[in-house]
All heavy atoms as a GROMACS GRO file, in nm:
protein
  568
    1MET      N    1   4.226  20.787   1.054
    1MET     CA    2   4.153  20.855   0.951
    1MET      C    3   4.200  20.994   0.936
    1MET      O    4   4.214  21.071   1.024
    1MET     CB    5   4.013  20.852   0.991
    1MET     CG    6   3.921  20.820   0.867
    1MET     SD    7   3.749  20.801   0.908
    1MET     CE    8   3.731  20.778   1.085
    2SER      N    9   4.241  21.038   0.811
    2SER     CA   10   4.287  21.159   0.783
    2SER      C   11   4.181  21.268   0.769
    2SER      O   12   4.072  21.228   0.737
    2SER     CB   13   4.382  21.170   0.656
    2SER     OG   14   4.315  21.160   0.550
    3ASP      N   15   4.210  21.385   0.792
    3ASP     CA   16   4.115  21.492   0.786
    3ASP      C   17   4.115  21.540   0.638
    3ASP      O   18   4.009  21.616   0.600
    3ASP     CB   19   4.148  21.604   0.874
    3ASP     CG   20   4.124  21.578   1.020
    3ASP    OD1   21   4.048  21.476   1.045
    3ASP    OD2   22   4.181  21.630   1.104
    4SER      N   23   4.207  21.528   0.566
    4SER     CA   24   4.206  21.574   0.425
    4SER      C   25   4.279  21.471   0.339
    4SER      O   26   4.338  21.378   0.387
    4SER     CB   27   4.275  21.711   0.415
    4SER     OG   28   4.417  21.693   0.450
    5THR      N   29   4.245  21.488   0.201
    5THR     CA   30   4.314  21.380   0.112
    5THR      C   31   4.336  21.455  -0.019
    5THR      O   32   4.278  21.561  -0.050
    5THR     CB   33   4.217  21.271   0.101
    5THR    OG1   34   4.268  21.176   0.019
    5THR    CG2   35   4.081  21.306   0.056
    6THR      N   36   4.411  21.399  -0.110
    6THR     CA   37   4.432  21.447  -0.247
    6THR      C   38   4.384  21.329  -0.348
    6THR      O   39   4.421  21.344  -0.452
    6THR     CB   40   4.580  21.484  -0.272
    6THR    OG1   41   4.662  21.378  -0.234
    6THR    CG2   42   4.606  21.600  -0.186
    7ARG      N   43   4.323  21.225  -0.294
    7ARG     CA   44   4.283  21.114  -0.383
    7ARG      C   45   4.147  21.062  -0.328
    7ARG      O   46   4.097  21.083  -0.217
    7ARG     CB   47   4.384  21.005  -0.383
    7ARG     CG   48   4.399  20.935  -0.246
    7ARG     CD   49   4.499  20.816  -0.262
    7ARG     NE   50   4.512  20.750  -0.146
    7ARG     CZ   51   4.434  20.644  -0.107
    7ARG    NH1   52   4.342  20.604  -0.197
    7ARG    NH2   53   4.436  20.582   0.012
    8SER      N   54   4.088  20.992  -0.419
    8SER     CA   55   3.959  20.925  -0.376
    8SER      C   56   3.988  20.804  -0.316
    8SER      O   57   4.078  20.729  -0.342
    8SER     CB   58   3.882  20.900  -0.512
    8SER     OG   59   3.759  20.829  -0.477
    9HIS      N   60   3.889  20.761  -0.226
    9HIS     CA   61   3.901  20.619  -0.152
    9HIS      C   62   3.802  20.534  -0.220
    9HIS      O   63   3.780  20.416  -0.168
    9HIS     CB   64   3.876  20.640  -0.002
    9HIS     CG   65   3.995  20.715   0.054
    9HIS    ND1   66   3.970  20.855   0.079
    9HIS    CD2   67   4.116  20.684   0.091
    9HIS    CE1   68   4.084  20.900   0.136
    9HIS    NE2   69   4.178  20.802   0.149
   10ALA      N   70   3.738  20.565  -0.328
   10ALA     CA   71   3.640  20.474  -0.394
   10ALA      C   72   3.726  20.353  -0.450
   10ALA      O   73   3.820  20.366  -0.498
   10ALA     CB   74   3.569  20.536  -0.511
   11THR      N   75   3.657  20.238  -0.431
   11THR     CA   76   3.712  20.111  -0.494
   11THR      C   77   3.621  20.063  -0.603
   11THR      O   78   3.655  19.957  -0.674
   11THR     CB   79   3.727  20.001  -0.389
   11THR    OG1   80   3.606  19.980  -0.332
   11THR    CG2   81   3.831  20.042  -0.284
   12GLY      N   82   3.506  20.120  -0.626
   12GLY     CA   83   3.411  20.081  -0.719
   12GLY      C   84   3.351  20.198  -0.789
   12GLY      O   85   3.411  20.320  -0.788
   13ASP      N   86   3.219  20.193  -0.830
   13ASP     CA   87   3.148  20.300  -0.893
   13ASP      C   88   3.114  20.415  -0.797
   13ASP      O   89   3.097  20.388  -0.672
   13ASP     CB   90   3.015  20.256  -0.955
   13ASP     CG   91   3.050  20.155  -1.070
   13ASP    OD1   92   3.150  20.162  -1.134
   13ASP    OD2   93   2.960  20.066  -1.090
   14SER      N   94   3.101  20.532  -0.843
   14SER     CA   95   3.078  20.650  -0.768
   14SER      C   96   3.009  20.755  -0.850
   14SER      O   97   3.039  20.780  -0.976
   14SER     CB   98   3.195  20.710  -0.708
   14SER     OG   99   3.155  20.825  -0.631
   15ILE      N  100   2.900  20.814  -0.801
   15ILE     CA  101   2.833  20.923  -0.875
   15ILE      C  102   2.880  21.061  -0.814
   15ILE      O  103   2.846  21.156  -0.855
   15ILE     CB  104   2.682  20.920  -0.863
   15ILE    CG1  105   2.636  20.933  -0.724
   15ILE    CG2  106   2.630  20.797  -0.927
   15ILE    CD1  107   2.476  20.947  -0.706
   16VAL      N  108   2.966  21.054  -0.720
   16VAL     CA  109   3.032  21.182  -0.655
   16VAL      C  110   3.139  21.230  -0.757
   16VAL      O  111   3.225  21.151  -0.804
   16VAL     CB  112   3.096  21.146  -0.522
   16VAL    CG1  113   3.166  21.273  -0.464
   16VAL    CG2  114   2.992  21.093  -0.425
   17PRO      N  115   3.135  21.355  -0.782
   17PRO     CA  116   3.229  21.408  -0.884
   17PRO      C  117   3.375  21.378  -0.835
   17PRO      O  118   3.409  21.397  -0.721
   17PRO     CB  119   3.199  21.559  -0.896
   17PRO     CG  120   3.070  21.568  -0.844
   17PRO     CD  121   3.040  21.454  -0.748
   18GLN      N  122   3.465  21.341  -0.931
   18GLN     CA  123   3.610  21.308  -0.890
   18GLN      C  124   3.669  21.421  -0.814
   18GLN      O  125   3.745  21.389  -0.708
   18GLN     CB  126   3.690  21.283  -1.013
   18GLN     CG  127   3.830  21.232  -0.997
   18GLN     CD  128   3.841  21.105  -0.933
   18GLN    OE1  129   3.754  21.018  -0.946
   18GLN    NE2  130   3.944  21.085  -0.855
   19LYS      N  131   3.659  21.539  -0.850
   19LYS     CA  132   3.731  21.652  -0.779
   19LYS      C  133   3.688  21.660  -0.621
   19LYS      O  134   3.756  21.685  -0.544
   19LYS     CB  135   3.708  21.793  -0.849
   19LYS     CG  136   3.783  21.805  -0.973
   19LYS     CD  137   3.934  21.809  -0.956
   19LYS     CE  138   3.998  21.831  -1.089
   19LYS     NZ  139   4.145  21.822  -1.087
   20LEU      N  140   3.552  21.629  -0.608
   20LEU     CA  141   3.506  21.628  -0.472
   20LEU      C  142   3.554  21.499  -0.395
   20LEU      O  143   3.590  21.526  -0.274
   20LEU     CB  144   3.352  21.636  -0.474
   20LEU     CG  145   3.276  21.643  -0.340
   20LEU    CD1  146   3.324  21.769  -0.262
   20LEU    CD2  147   3.130  21.642  -0.372
   21GLN      N  148   3.560  21.395  -0.458
   21GLN     CA  149   3.608  21.269  -0.398
   21GLN      C  150   3.760  21.301  -0.346
   21GLN      O  151   3.792  21.256  -0.240
   21GLN     CB  152   3.624  21.156  -0.496
   21GLN     CG  153   3.494  21.105  -0.537
   21GLN     CD  154   3.509  20.996  -0.639
   21GLN    OE1  155   3.592  20.917  -0.631
   21GLN    NE2  156   3.414  21.000  -0.746
   22GLU      N  157   3.836  21.369  -0.420
   22GLU     CA  158   3.980  21.398  -0.386
   22GLU      C  159   3.988  21.495  -0.273
   22GLU      O  160   4.100  21.497  -0.203
   22GLU     CB  161   4.047  21.457  -0.506
   22GLU     CG  162   4.071  21.355  -0.626
   22GLU     CD  163   4.109  21.422  -0.762
   22GLU    OE1  164   4.139  21.539  -0.757
   22GLU    OE2  165   4.125  21.345  -0.852
   23LYS      N  166   3.889  21.577  -0.246
   23LYS     CA  167   3.889  21.664  -0.129
   23LYS      C  168   3.827  21.622  -0.001
   23LYS      O  169   3.862  21.664   0.102
   23LYS     CB  170   3.833  21.804  -0.178
   23LYS     CG  171   3.904  21.864  -0.288
   23LYS     CD  172   3.869  22.012  -0.300
   23LYS     CE  173   3.945  22.082  -0.421
   23LYS     NZ  174   4.086  22.072  -0.411
   24LEU      N  175   3.741  21.518  -0.012
   24LEU     CA  176   3.661  21.464   0.104
   24LEU      C  177   3.761  21.386   0.196
   24LEU      O  178   3.837  21.305   0.142
   24LEU     CB  179   3.548  21.393   0.063
   24LEU     CG  180   3.434  21.469  -0.001
   24LEU    CD1  181   3.324  21.367  -0.055
   24LEU    CD2  182   3.371  21.556   0.102
   25PRO      N  183   3.745  21.404   0.324
   25PRO     CA  184   3.814  21.308   0.413
   25PRO      C  185   3.760  21.165   0.396
   25PRO      O  186   3.655  21.137   0.357
   25PRO     CB  187   3.782  21.357   0.562
   25PRO     CG  188   3.725  21.501   0.543
   25PRO     CD  189   3.673  21.494   0.408
   26LYS      N  190   3.855  21.062   0.419
   26LYS     CA  191   3.818  20.926   0.392
   26LYS      C  192   3.691  20.884   0.486
   26LYS      O  193   3.605  20.822   0.428
   26LYS     CB  194   3.944  20.843   0.446
   26LYS     CG  195   3.921  20.698   0.432
   26LYS     CD  196   4.036  20.612   0.474
   26LYS     CE  197   4.019  20.459   0.443
   26LYS     NZ  198   4.138  20.393   0.494
   27GLY      N  199   3.675  20.936   0.605
   27GLY     CA  200   3.570  20.912   0.689
   27GLY      C  201   3.437  20.957   0.619
   27GLY      O  202   3.325  20.880   0.643
   28VAL      N  203   3.438  21.063   0.560
   28VAL     CA  204   3.318  21.114   0.488
   28VAL      C  205   3.289  21.018   0.367
   28VAL      O  206   3.164  20.979   0.360
   28VAL     CB  207   3.335  21.254   0.442
   28VAL    CG1  208   3.211  21.307   0.359
   28VAL    CG2  209   3.357  21.343   0.561
   29GLU      N  210   3.384  20.981   0.295
   29GLU     CA  211   3.380  20.896   0.182
   29GLU      C  212   3.306  20.761   0.227
   29GLU      O  213   3.217  20.703   0.157
   29GLU     CB  214   3.496  20.877   0.109
   29GLU     CG  215   3.544  20.987   0.016
   29GLU     CD  216   3.659  20.956  -0.067
   29GLU    OE1  217   3.635  20.875  -0.164
   29GLU    OE2  218   3.769  20.995  -0.027
   30GLU      N  219   3.364  20.709   0.334
   30GLU     CA  220   3.321  20.577   0.381
   30GLU      C  221   3.173  20.595   0.448
   30GLU      O  222   3.105  20.494   0.452
   30GLU     CB  223   3.412  20.527   0.499
   30GLU     CG  224   3.544  20.484   0.429
   30GLU     CD  225   3.647  20.432   0.535
   30GLU    OE1  226   3.622  20.450   0.657
   30GLU    OE2  227   3.743  20.366   0.499
   31ALA      N  228   3.131  20.704   0.499
   31ALA     CA  229   3.001  20.718   0.547
   31ALA      C  230   2.891  20.713   0.443
   31ALA      O  231   2.766  20.695   0.476
   31ALA     CB  232   2.988  20.842   0.634
   32VAL      N  233   2.935  20.743   0.316
   32VAL     CA  234   2.827  20.749   0.213
   32VAL      C  235   2.790  20.620   0.163
   32VAL      O  236   2.879  20.525   0.158
   32VAL     CB  237   2.887  20.826   0.087
   32VAL    CG1  238   2.790  20.823  -0.036
   32VAL    CG2  239   2.909  20.980   0.127
   33PRO      N  240   2.672  20.574   0.146
   33PRO     CA  241   2.631  20.442   0.097
   33PRO      C  242   2.705  20.397  -0.022
   33PRO      O  243   2.738  20.476  -0.097
   33PRO     CB  244   2.486  20.446   0.071
   33PRO     CG  245   2.439  20.566   0.150
   33PRO     CD  246   2.554  20.658   0.155
   34ASN      N  247   2.743  20.264  -0.025
   34ASN     CA  248   2.826  20.218  -0.141
   34ASN      C  249   2.742  20.223  -0.267
   34ASN      O  250   2.807  20.233  -0.378
   34ASN     CB  251   2.867  20.072  -0.111
   34ASN     CG  252   2.990  20.062  -0.016
   34ASN    OD1  253   3.064  20.161  -0.009
   34ASN    ND2  254   3.004  19.945   0.035
   35ALA      N  255   2.619  20.228  -0.259
   35ALA     CA  256   2.534  20.249  -0.381
   35ALA      C  257   2.564  20.384  -0.456
   35ALA      O  258   2.546  20.390  -0.577
   35ALA     CB  259   2.397  20.226  -0.361
   36ILE      N  260   2.594  20.482  -0.371
   36ILE     CA  261   2.648  20.608  -0.427
   36ILE      C  262   2.800  20.621  -0.461
   36ILE      O  263   2.829  20.683  -0.549
   36ILE     CB  264   2.592  20.719  -0.320
   36ILE    CG1  265   2.432  20.713  -0.315
   36ILE    CG2  266   2.641  20.865  -0.369
   36ILE    CD1  267   2.379  20.799  -0.214
   37HIS      N  268   2.872  20.581  -0.354
   37HIS     CA  269   3.015  20.594  -0.356
   37HIS      C  270   3.087  20.478  -0.301
   37HIS      O  271   3.095  20.470  -0.176
   37HIS     CB  272   3.060  20.727  -0.289
   37HIS     CG  273   3.199  20.752  -0.288
   37HIS    ND1  274   3.257  20.804  -0.412
   37HIS    CD2  275   3.300  20.759  -0.187
   37HIS    CE1  276   3.385  20.823  -0.377
   37HIS    NE2  277   3.416  20.793  -0.250
   38ASP      N  278   3.113  20.382  -0.376
   38ASP     CA  279   3.160  20.254  -0.336
   38ASP      C  280   3.305  20.256  -0.289
   38ASP      O  281   3.402  20.266  -0.357
   38ASP     CB  282   3.143  20.146  -0.443
   38ASP     CG  283   3.175  20.006  -0.398
   38ASP    OD1  284   3.203  19.995  -0.276
   38ASP    OD2  285   3.162  19.913  -0.472
   39THR      N  286   3.320  20.242  -0.156
   39THR     CA  287   3.453  20.246  -0.092
   39THR      C  288   3.484  20.098  -0.042
   39THR      O  289   3.595  20.075   0.004
   39THR     CB  290   3.472  20.332   0.030
   39THR    OG1  291   3.374  20.295   0.127
   39THR    CG2  292   3.462  20.481  -0.014
   40GLY      N  293   3.388  20.022  -0.055
   40GLY     CA  294   3.405  19.882  -0.015
   40GLY      C  295   3.420  19.854   0.138
   40GLY      O  296   3.458  19.750   0.190
   41SER      N  297   3.377  19.952   0.211
   41SER     CA  298   3.386  19.964   0.356
   41SER      C  299   3.274  19.912   0.422
   41SER      O  300   3.278  19.894   0.542
   41SER     CB  301   3.435  20.089   0.408
   41SER     OG  302   3.339  20.187   0.387
   42HIS      N  303   3.161  19.875   0.362
   42HIS     CA  304   3.031  19.834   0.428
   42HIS      C  305   3.010  19.688   0.389
   42HIS      O  306   3.055  19.638   0.295
   42HIS     CB  307   2.917  19.915   0.388
   42HIS     CG  308   2.930  20.067   0.405
   42HIS    ND1  309   2.863  20.166   0.353
   42HIS    CD2  310   3.013  20.130   0.482
   42HIS    CE1  311   2.882  20.280   0.390
   42HIS    NE2  312   2.986  20.266   0.476
   43GLY      N  313   2.936  19.628   0.481
   43GLY     CA  314   2.901  19.488   0.451
   43GLY      C  315   3.016  19.379   0.486
   43GLY      O  316   2.993  19.266   0.472
   44THR      N  317   3.113  19.434   0.545
   44THR     CA  318   3.231  19.343   0.598
   44THR      C  319   3.262  19.391   0.740
   44THR      O  320   3.272  19.497   0.764
   44THR     CB  321   3.347  19.360   0.505
   44THR    OG1  322   3.307  19.331   0.375
   44THR    CG2  323   3.455  19.277   0.548
   45SER      N  324   3.296  19.288   0.820
   45SER     CA  325   3.335  19.315   0.959
   45SER      C  326   3.488  19.322   0.942
   45SER      O  327   3.555  19.257   0.867
   45SER     CB  328   3.308  19.212   1.051
   45SER     OG  329   3.376  19.230   1.174
   46HIS      N  330   3.544  19.424   1.024
   46HIS     CA  331   3.696  19.437   1.030
   46HIS      C  332   3.752  19.389   1.151
   46HIS      O  333   3.868  19.419   1.173
   46HIS     CB  334   3.731  19.576   0.990
   46HIS     CG  335   3.686  19.625   0.862
   46HIS    ND1  336   3.559  19.692   0.837
   46HIS    CD2  337   3.753  19.616   0.727
   46HIS    CE1  338   3.554  19.701   0.705
   46HIS    NE2  339   3.652  19.662   0.643
   47ALA      N  340   3.682  19.314   1.225
   47ALA     CA  341   3.732  19.253   1.371
   47ALA      C  342   3.839  19.164   1.324
   47ALA      O  343   3.832  19.082   1.235
   47ALA     CB  344   3.618  19.202   1.434
   48THR      N  345   3.937  19.171   1.421
   48THR     CA  346   4.062  19.071   1.402
   48THR      C  347   4.038  18.957   1.506
   48THR      O  348   4.131  18.869   1.501
   48THR     CB  349   4.193  19.159   1.414
   48THR    OG1  350   4.183  19.212   1.536
   48THR    CG2  351   4.200  19.254   1.308
   49ASP      N  352   3.939  18.961   1.591
   49ASP     CA  353   3.919  18.865   1.698
   49ASP      C  354   3.785  18.868   1.736
   49ASP      O  355   3.704  18.938   1.671
   49ASP     CB  356   4.023  18.890   1.812
   49ASP     CG  357   4.048  18.768   1.900
   49ASP    OD1  358   3.985  18.653   1.871
   49ASP    OD2  359   4.141  18.776   1.976
   50LYS      N  360   3.744  18.790   1.852
   50LYS     CA  361   3.610  18.789   1.899
   50LYS      C  362   3.567  18.931   1.930
   50LYS      O  363   3.643  19.008   1.988
   50LYS     CB  364   3.596  18.708   2.016
   50LYS     CG  365   3.614  18.554   1.978
   50LYS     CD  366   3.599  18.464   2.087
   50LYS     CE  367   3.614  18.330   2.052
   50LYS     NZ  368   3.606  18.240   2.166
   51SER      N  369   3.440  18.967   1.895
   51SER     CA  370   3.398  19.106   1.914
   51SER      C  371   3.257  19.088   2.000
   51SER      O  372   3.186  18.994   1.982
   51SER     CB  373   3.357  19.177   1.782
   51SER     OG  374   3.294  19.299   1.813
   52ALA      N  375   3.235  19.190   2.085
   52ALA     CA  376   3.110  19.196   2.166
   52ALA      C  377   2.998  19.265   2.081
   52ALA      O  378   2.876  19.267   2.112
   52ALA     CB  379   3.133  19.281   2.281
   53VAL      N  380   3.036  19.323   1.960
   53VAL     CA  381   2.946  19.392   1.875
   53VAL      C  382   2.873  19.277   1.782
   53VAL      O  383   2.947  19.193   1.727
   53VAL     CB  384   3.014  19.488   1.781
   53VAL    CG1  385   2.917  19.557   1.681
   53VAL    CG2  386   3.086  19.590   1.870
   54PRO      N  387   2.749  19.295   1.775
   54PRO     CA  388   2.673  19.178   1.690
   54PRO      C  389   2.717  19.195   1.546
   54PRO      O  390   2.741  19.302   1.495
   54PRO     CB  391   2.523  19.224   1.707
   54PRO     CG  392   2.517  19.291   1.834
   54PRO     CD  393   2.645  19.376   1.848
   55LYS      N  394   2.718  19.077   1.476
   55LYS     CA  395   2.786  19.067   1.351
   55LYS      C  396   2.708  19.158   1.242
   55LYS      O  397   2.770  19.232   1.168
   55LYS     CB  398   2.775  18.920   1.299
   55LYS     CG  399   2.840  18.890   1.164
   55LYS     CD  400   2.986  18.889   1.180
   55LYS     CE  401   3.040  18.824   1.053
   55LYS     NZ  402   3.190  18.822   1.038
   56PRO      N  403   2.568  19.169   1.248
   56PRO     CA  404   2.505  19.250   1.154
   56PRO      C  405   2.546  19.401   1.168
   56PRO      O  406   2.553  19.478   1.071
   56PRO     CB  407   2.358  19.239   1.198
   56PRO     CG  408   2.345  19.101   1.253
   56PRO     CD  409   2.475  19.086   1.329
   57ALA      N  410   2.566  19.438   1.305
   57ALA     CA  411   2.602  19.585   1.326
   57ALA      C  412   2.752  19.607   1.271
   57ALA      O  413   2.780  19.701   1.218
   57ALA     CB  414   2.610  19.609   1.480
   58GLN      N  415   2.832  19.497   1.288
   58GLN     CA  416   2.977  19.514   1.238
   58GLN      C  417   2.969  19.528   1.086
   58GLN      O  418   3.056  19.609   1.039
   58GLN     CB  419   3.053  19.383   1.270
   58GLN     CG  420   3.081  19.357   1.417
   58GLN     CD  421   3.147  19.226   1.430
   58GLN    OE1  422   3.235  19.179   1.362
   58GLN    NE2  423   3.116  19.156   1.548
   59GLU      N  424   2.887  19.469   1.022
   59GLU     CA  425   2.887  19.470   0.875
   59GLU      C  426   2.815  19.589   0.824
   59GLU      O  427   2.827  19.623   0.707
   59GLU     CB  428   2.814  19.340   0.828
   59GLU     CG  429   2.894  19.215   0.864
   59GLU     CD  430   2.832  19.082   0.811
   59GLU    OE1  431   2.711  19.084   0.791
   59GLU    OE2  432   2.902  18.980   0.830
   60ALA      N  433   2.734  19.660   0.905
   60ALA     CA  434   2.651  19.765   0.863
   60ALA      C  435   2.725  19.896   0.872
   60ALA      O  436   2.689  19.985   0.810
   60ALA     CB  437   2.531  19.781   0.948
   61VAL      N  438   2.837  19.902   0.948
   61VAL     CA  439   2.901  20.029   0.962
   61VAL      C  440   3.028  20.049   0.889
   61VAL      O  441   3.102  19.939   0.862
   61VAL     CB  442   2.925  20.066   1.125
   61VAL    CG1  443   2.797  20.074   1.192
   61VAL    CG2  444   3.018  19.961   1.176
   62PRO      N  445   3.083  20.160   0.856
   62PRO     CA  446   3.201  20.186   0.796
   62PRO      C  447   3.324  20.136   0.882
   62PRO      O  448   3.323  20.139   1.003
   62PRO     CB  449   3.216  20.329   0.758
   62PRO     CG  450   3.085  20.381   0.770
   62PRO     CD  451   3.013  20.293   0.875
   63LYS      N  452   3.437  20.090   0.815
   63LYS     CA  453   3.555  20.049   0.884
   63LYS      C  454   3.591  20.149   0.987
   63LYS      O  455   3.640  20.128   1.101
   63LYS     CB  456   3.665  20.031   0.793
   63LYS     CG  457   3.792  19.981   0.850
   63LYS     CD  458   3.906  19.955   0.743
   63LYS     CE  459   4.033  19.907   0.798
   63LYS     NZ  460   4.141  19.888   0.704
   64GLY      N  461   3.598  20.275   0.955
   64GLY     CA  462   3.640  20.384   1.036
   64GLY      C  463   3.549  20.391   1.173
   64GLY      O  464   3.611  20.418   1.286
   65VAL      N  465   3.429  20.358   1.162
   65VAL     CA  466   3.351  20.342   1.294
   65VAL      C  467   3.400  20.233   1.377
   65VAL      O  468   3.404  20.243   1.497
   65VAL     CB  469   3.205  20.334   1.254
   65VAL    CG1  470   3.115  20.308   1.380
   65VAL    CG2  471   3.147  20.461   1.186
   66GLU      N  472   3.416  20.112   1.310
   66GLU     CA  473   3.463  20.002   1.385
   66GLU      C  474   3.594  20.032   1.460
   66GLU      O  475   3.614  19.985   1.572
   66GLU     CB  476   3.481  19.879   1.298
   66GLU     CG  477   3.366  19.813   1.237
   66GLU     CD  478   3.388  19.702   1.157
   66GLU    OE1  479   3.412  19.591   1.218
   66GLU    OE2  480   3.385  19.698   1.044
   67GLU      N  481   3.674  20.102   1.386
   67GLU     CA  482   3.811  20.132   1.448
   67GLU      C  483   3.813  20.221   1.565
   67GLU      O  484   3.910  20.234   1.641
   67GLU     CB  485   3.900  20.192   1.347
   67GLU     CG  486   3.939  20.091   1.219
   67GLU     CD  487   4.020  20.134   1.113
   67GLU    OE1  488   4.007  20.259   1.096
   67GLU    OE2  489   4.083  20.062   1.047
   68THR      N  490   3.705  20.296   1.580
   68THR     CA  491   3.698  20.395   1.700
   68THR      C  492   3.661  20.318   1.824
   68THR      O  493   3.668  20.378   1.935
   68THR     CB  494   3.587  20.498   1.678
   68THR    OG1  495   3.453  20.449   1.662
   68THR    CG2  496   3.620  20.592   1.553
   69LEU      N  497   3.605  20.193   1.813
   69LEU     CA  498   3.570  20.110   1.936
   69LEU      C  499   3.690  20.056   1.999
   69LEU      O  500   3.796  20.029   1.942
   69LEU     CB  501   3.480  20.007   1.906
   69LEU     CG  502   3.342  20.037   1.854
   69LEU    CD1  503   3.270  19.914   1.792
   69LEU    CD2  504   3.262  20.103   1.950
   70PRO      N  505   3.694  20.053   2.147
   70PRO     CA  506   3.809  20.001   2.222
   70PRO      C  507   3.826  19.850   2.174
   70PRO      O  508   3.741  19.772   2.140
   70PRO     CB  509   3.763  20.005   2.362
   70PRO     CG  510   3.657  20.101   2.370
   70PRO     CD  511   3.593  20.096   2.235
   71ASP      N  512   3.949  19.818   2.159
   71ASP     CA  513   3.988  19.679   2.122
   71ASP      C  514   3.941  19.571   2.215
   71ASP      O  515   3.911  19.451   2.162
   71ASP     CB  516   4.143  19.656   2.102
   71ASP     CG  517   4.198  19.712   1.969
   71ASP    OD1  518   4.116  19.733   1.880
   71ASP    OD2  519   4.303  19.732   1.959
   72LYS      N  520   3.919  19.595   2.334
   72LYS     CA  521   3.868  19.492   2.438
   72LYS      C  522   3.710  19.468   2.402
   72LYS      O  523   3.659  19.362   2.431
   72LYS     CB  524   3.882  19.536   2.575
   72LYS     CG  525   3.816  19.666   2.615
   72LYS     CD  526   3.812  19.682   2.773
   72LYS     CE  527   3.939  19.702   2.836
   72LYS     NZ  528   3.922  19.745   2.985
   73ILE      N  529   3.655  19.570   2.334
   73ILE     CA  530   3.507  19.539   2.281
   73ILE      C  531   3.502  19.484   2.138
   73ILE      O  532   3.426  19.403   2.115
   73ILE     CB  533   3.434  19.673   2.299
   73ILE    CG1  534   3.419  19.712   2.440
   73ILE    CG2  535   3.289  19.666   2.240
   73ILE    CD1  536   3.366  19.855   2.467
   74HIS      N  537   3.579  19.551   2.058
   74HIS     CA  538   3.586  19.517   1.910
   74HIS      C  539   3.713  19.537   1.855
   74HIS      O  540   3.755  19.637   1.800
   74HIS     CB  541   3.479  19.604   1.836
   74HIS     CG  542   3.468  19.562   1.693
   74HIS    ND1  543   3.389  19.459   1.644
   74HIS    CD2  544   3.503  19.638   1.591
   74HIS    CE1  545   3.397  19.447   1.519
   74HIS    NE2  546   3.462  19.561   1.477
   75PRO      N  547   3.794  19.436   1.862
   75PRO     CA  548   3.943  19.448   1.822
   75PRO      C  549   3.946  19.459   1.661
   75PRO      O  550   3.891  19.377   1.594
   75PRO     CB  551   4.012  19.312   1.873
   75PRO     CG  552   3.894  19.212   1.877
   75PRO     CD  553   3.772  19.298   1.909
   76THR      N  554   4.022  19.556   1.620
   76THR     CA  555   4.056  19.587   1.482
   76THR      C  556   4.194  19.595   1.439
   76THR      O  557   4.243  19.617   1.337
   76THR     CB  558   3.981  19.697   1.426
   76THR    OG1  559   4.012  19.815   1.506
   76THR    CG2  560   3.825  19.692   1.431
   77ASN      N  561   4.279  19.574   1.553
   77ASN     CA  562   4.429  19.592   1.528
   77ASN      C  563   4.497  19.463   1.522
   77ASN      O  564   4.455  19.361   1.577
   77ASN     CB  565   4.497  19.679   1.636
   77ASN     CG  566   4.447  19.819   1.627
   77ASN    OD1  567   4.418  19.878   1.520
   77ASN    ND2  568   4.420  19.882   1.734
   0.00000   0.00000   0.00000
């Protein structure tokens, strides 16, 4: 996850002003609920194999949060 950006990571609708979207780090954009700023990162598990994390929790958190977990607990690579 980068600390800065020059583009928005929104994949759908957003009420966040475009100039602000372009300056926010991807992780901040993904932490905002999709109803406000849709990055498409919620509601989907990004696990690539069996995970010790319960499926509802996988689907509730942004991709960036899933990627911070060790692969032996929740593989995403």
